[in-house]
DODOGU-237142 format. One record per residue (C-alpha): residue in one letter; x, z, y. Coordinates in nm, 3 decimals. Each point is the difference from the previous one (the first is absolute). Example, Ala and Ser with C-alpha at 12.3 -4.5 7.8 and 13.67 -1.06 7.14 Angstrom:
2
[rec "A", [1.230, 0.780, -0.450]]
[rec "S", [0.137, -0.066, 0.344]]
This chain:
65
[rec "X", [12.625, 9.973, -1.801]]
[rec "X", [0.238, -0.169, -0.241]]
[rec "X", [0.144, 0.110, -0.309]]
[rec "X", [0.321, 0.146, -0.038]]
[rec "X", [0.151, 0.126, -0.344]]
[rec "X", [0.087, 0.350, -0.060]]
[rec "X", [0.320, -0.072, -0.149]]
[rec "X", [-0.090, 0.173, -0.327]]
[rec "X", [0.045, 0.355, 0.205]]
[rec "X", [-0.242, 0.278, -0.093]]
[rec "X", [-0.145, 0.058, 0.355]]
[rec "X", [-0.369, -0.015, -0.092]]
[rec "X", [0.081, 0.283, -0.259]]
[rec "X", [0.196, 0.217, 0.217]]
[rec "X", [-0.323, -0.048, 0.284]]
[rec "X", [-0.214, 0.118, -0.290]]
[rec "X", [0.201, 0.277, -0.095]]
[rec "X", [0.001, 0.119, 0.354]]
[rec "X", [-0.340, -0.023, 0.044]]
[rec "X", [-0.092, 0.220, -0.318]]
[rec "X", [0.240, 0.269, 0.128]]
[rec "X", [-0.179, -0.011, 0.322]]
[rec "X", [-0.317, 0.009, -0.140]]
[rec "X", [0.076, 0.259, -0.246]]
[rec "X", [0.098, 0.222, 0.283]]
[rec "X", [-0.325, -0.069, 0.176]]
[rec "X", [-0.205, 0.104, -0.264]]
[rec "X", [0.117, 0.338, -0.029]]
[rec "X", [0.027, 0.333, 0.197]]
[rec "X", [0.308, 0.207, 0.073]]
[rec "X", [0.348, -0.083, 0.168]]
[rec "X", [0.201, -0.299, -0.076]]
[rec "X", [0.341, 0.080, -0.173]]
[rec "X", [0.309, -0.133, 0.110]]
[rec "X", [0.032, -0.182, -0.324]]
[rec "X", [-0.298, -0.203, 0.038]]
[rec "X", [0.115, -0.082, 0.358]]
[rec "X", [0.331, -0.130, -0.118]]
[rec "X", [-0.190, -0.220, -0.266]]
[rec "X", [-0.215, -0.140, 0.246]]
[rec "X", [0.315, -0.056, 0.244]]
[rec "X", [0.204, -0.139, -0.315]]
[rec "X", [-0.262, -0.270, -0.068]]
[rec "X", [-0.023, -0.057, 0.384]]
[rec "X", [0.328, -0.064, 0.026]]
[rec "X", [0.038, -0.235, -0.329]]
[rec "X", [-0.285, -0.201, 0.181]]
[rec "X", [0.158, -0.034, 0.325]]
[rec "X", [0.321, -0.144, -0.193]]
[rec "X", [-0.179, -0.242, -0.207]]
[rec "X", [-0.199, -0.137, 0.295]]
[rec "X", [0.317, -0.045, 0.191]]
[rec "X", [0.166, -0.188, -0.320]]
[rec "X", [-0.330, -0.207, -0.031]]
[rec "X", [0.014, -0.092, 0.364]]
[rec "X", [0.390, -0.108, -0.039]]
[rec "X", [-0.089, -0.224, -0.276]]
[rec "X", [-0.285, -0.144, 0.149]]
[rec "X", [0.212, -0.102, 0.299]]
[rec "X", [0.247, -0.162, -0.214]]
[rec "X", [-0.258, -0.183, -0.200]]
[rec "X", [-0.152, -0.119, 0.331]]
[rec "X", [0.366, -0.088, 0.133]]
[rec "X", [0.082, -0.202, -0.336]]
[rec "X", [-0.336, -0.197, 0.067]]
């Protein structure tokens, strides 16, 4: 697999934040609050948006090459 640049976007940090939020929920008892679900959903939405932007930028780089 070839290396594609991350274009300076914080994708890895967002994925780590999502993982941390989910792990925190897995390690406790009791119901999950709406606020916690909203946090995870917001991070996931940001991840998806960054992945779309990165795919577009990679396509532009490949077309220019």
